[in-house]
N, C-alpha and C positions, 0 to 999 in steps of 0.2 A: 461569551464567557460569564462566569458566575461572579457575584460580588457578595461581600459580607457587610452588613450594617450593624452597628453597635449603638444601643441607647443606654447611656450611663445615667441611671437614676439614683435618687436618694435611698430607695428601698432595694431595688434590683438593678443589676446590669444585664440587659437583654441583648441577645445576638440573633440575627436572622440571616440565613443563606438565601440569596436572591438569584433566581435563574435568569437566563438571557432574555426571557419574555417579561421580566419585571415582577415575578411572583415570589413571595416568600415560601420556600419549599421545606424549610427545616428551621427549628428554633432551639435555643438553649439559653439558660439564664443562671445567675448566681446572686446571692445576697450581696449587696454593696457593703453593709455593715459599717455605718458611720459611727464615729469619725474614722476616716481611713487615711491613707497616704498614697502618693502617686505611684510608688513602686508596687503596691498591692493592686492598684487599678490596672497597671500595665500587665502584671502577672495574670490577673483574671481575664483580661481581654485576649491575651495570647492563648490562654488555655481554652477559652470559648471558641476562638477561631480554629484551633487545632482539632477540637472536638467535632465541630461541624464539617470540617474538611475530611477528617478520618471516617466519620460516619457515612459520608456520601461518596467516599472513594475518590476524592479530589486531590490533585497535586498542586503545587504552587502555580504552575503554568496554566492551570484551569481557572484561576482566580484573578480577575482584572484589578481589583482594588478592595481595600478595607476602609470604611468610613466610620467615624466615631462622633456621635452627638454628645456634648458635655453640658452639664447644668451650670455653666459659668461662661465667662468670656473665652472664646477660642481665637487666639492670635494666629491668624493664617500666615503671617510673615515669619514668625519665629517657631510656630508649631507648639507653643506653650498654652497650657491652661492658666488663666488668670482670674483673680477675684474669686477664688474657690474656698474661702474661709469656712463656709457652711459645710464643706465636705471634710474639713479637718486639717487643711493646709492652705497656704496662701496661693500657691501655684507651682508650676514646674513644667519641664519638657515632656510632651506626650508623643508627638508625631514621629520624631526621629528614633526614640527608643523602640517604638512599636514597629517602625519600618525595618530597623536592624534585627529585631527579634523574629519578625515574620518573614522577612525578605520579600516583602510585597509593597506596592505603593499604598500610602496611607494618607487620608485626608481627615481633618477635624473641623467641626462646626458647633455652634451653639445648639442646644437641643431643641429649642423652640424654632430656630431657623430650619433645622433639619425636618421637623414636623411640617412646617409650612412648605418646604421644598418637596417633601414626599407627597403631601396632599395635592399640591399643584401638579407635579409631574405624573402622578399615578391616578389622579382623580378625574381625568378627561374633562378639564375645564376649557371653555371656548374663548378665553381671553388671556392676555399676557400681563394683566394687572390684578393682583390678588393679595389679600391680607388674611392671615390666620391669627385668631385671638383665642388663646387657651385659657379657660376659666377653671382653675384647679386650686391647689393650695395657694398659689400665687396667680398672677395674670402674666402670661407670656405672649409672645407674638413673633411673627415673621412677615416681612414685606417683600413682595415680588413686583417689580416694575419692568416693563419691557422684556419680560421673560427672564429677568435676572434677579437673583437674591441680593438684597441690599444689606451689606454688612457695615458700611461706614468706615471712616478713616480710623476709628478706634476699635473696630471689630465688634461694636456693641449696639449698632443700629437695630431697631426693631424691639427694643425694650419698652413696649407700649405700656406695661404695667407701672412704669415709673414716670409717666407724664402726669403733671399735676392737674387734677380736675376740681379740687377745692383748695384755694389758697389758705394756708394756715389750718388745714384740716387735720384729720387723724394721723398720728405718726405711722411711718412705714418702716419695715425692716431694713430698707436701704439707707436710713438715716434722714430721709426727707419727711415732708408732711403733705397730706392731701393727695397722695398718689392714687392712680386708678386702681392699683392692686389693693389698697386699703378699703376700697368700696365695692370692687367688682369681682373679687375672688370668692371661691367657695368658703374659704376661711373667714372672710369678712361677713358673708351672709350668715354663717353659723354664729359668729361673735355677736352680730347685731340682734339675732334672734334670742340668744342667751340674755343679752342685756335688756331686751324689751319684755321678756317673759319671766326671767329668773329661773328658767328650766334648764336642764342639762341636755340641750340640743347638741347632737354629735355629728349630724350629716345634713347636707343641703337638701337632700331628697325629702327629709321630714318637713322642712319648711314648705316645699311645693305641695306635698301631700296634704298638710293641714290647711293650707290656703285653699286648695281644691275642695276640701271638706267644708269650707265656709267659715273657718275660725278667723274672725275679723282682725285680730292682732297679727296673724300670719299673712293675711291679705295685704295689710298695710306695710309689713316688713318687705314683702315681695314687690309691692308697688315702688317702694323707695329704692330697692335693689335694682330693679329694671330701669328706673329713672337714672341712676348713676351709670349703669351700663350704657344707656343711650347717650349720655354726655361724652363718654370716652369714644364710642363708636362714631358719633357725629364729628368729633374732632379729627379722627382718622380719615373720614370721608372728605371733610373740608380741605384737608391738607393734601391727600394723595389721590382722591377720586378713583378708587379701585372699582373694577367691575364686580368683584365679589369680596364680601367680608364673610369669612367662614369661622364659625364658632366651634371650638373643641373643648376638651377637658371634661371633668366630671359633671359640671353644672349643665353642660349641653345635653346630657341624657334626659333632661326634663322635657325636651322636644318642644311642641307647640306652646306649652305653658310658659316657656321662656321666649320663644321666637316671636309670638304674636305681639305681646306688649313691647318687646325690644324693638321690633321693626317699626311699629306705630310711633313710638316715642323718638326713635332715631330720625325717622323721616321728618318729623315735626321740627327737629332741631337743626337739621342740615341746611346749609346755605342755599344750594341750588334746588329749591323745592319744586320749581317749574320745569326742571330738566326732563327731556323726553325719555331718558333712560336713567333709572335710579340704580345705585349699587344693589346687588342682590345680597341679602343677609340670610345665610343658610347654615345648616349644620354640617360639620365635617363628616366625610364619608368613610375615612379609613381608620379613625379612632387610634388605637395603640400601634397599629402598623405603620402609621405615617412617619414616626421618628426613625424606625429601622430603615424604611425604604428611602427616606430623605438622606440619611447618613450614607447608605450604600451608593446613592446617586450624586454625592457631593461634587464629584469631578466631572459630572455629565453636563 
């Protein structure tokens, strides 16, 4: 049977129709238009699902489930979105209204968890311990142990961007200080480059490009950035001991310019330096497809 995965983002709400073989065979999206409200989100998701089904000649009985990844806490017990203030509202019910409107089974999950689940389930990894870390506007993450997605008693496990890596460090949007996100996100890299140069740096790619061209201030900025990344990744390795740490998000597009120093510095900081098998630090394979696939497979 087919499945539909929804990736609710701050800019776009994307939907994908997933065939029985696990491939995305059709897509549709609408602008999220923040600030928004939960009623509009529900209407948009229902419309996206109906569009995909109609365009592909599918009836309700052809669709096994709809899964939705949300950029906030997804309370699986109540079906509510929580801590959604950055979307324009504090929270509200999502699962039940969607189930009633679509007359289909609906599952919800955090968007980073969905991306991790999609990468793990569809990326052909040979282990059941896996962590995805997304380096974008913020730092997100999803943790899989024993082949199961870890959501925690509060449905907020895997918020790796908000572990402290520098006590009393820079302020974070979560209200804390010294969070991994304040040092490891694309936003942090851009901000630190602006502060160091006084220039209007607008994207992480420029920092990598100018470092590769030999501009020493950018070499130093990137060295500091990858050092902070290594602190966060070493913490995850020391606590969870995953077989894979997979890097996604916009910064991961830098490829080896990111991976080489991050691997070297992370392995230097990890506790079990003499271990016969080190966790593999690699780039995500599925990119933007991971969130849609993971949402579609939430109940799998």
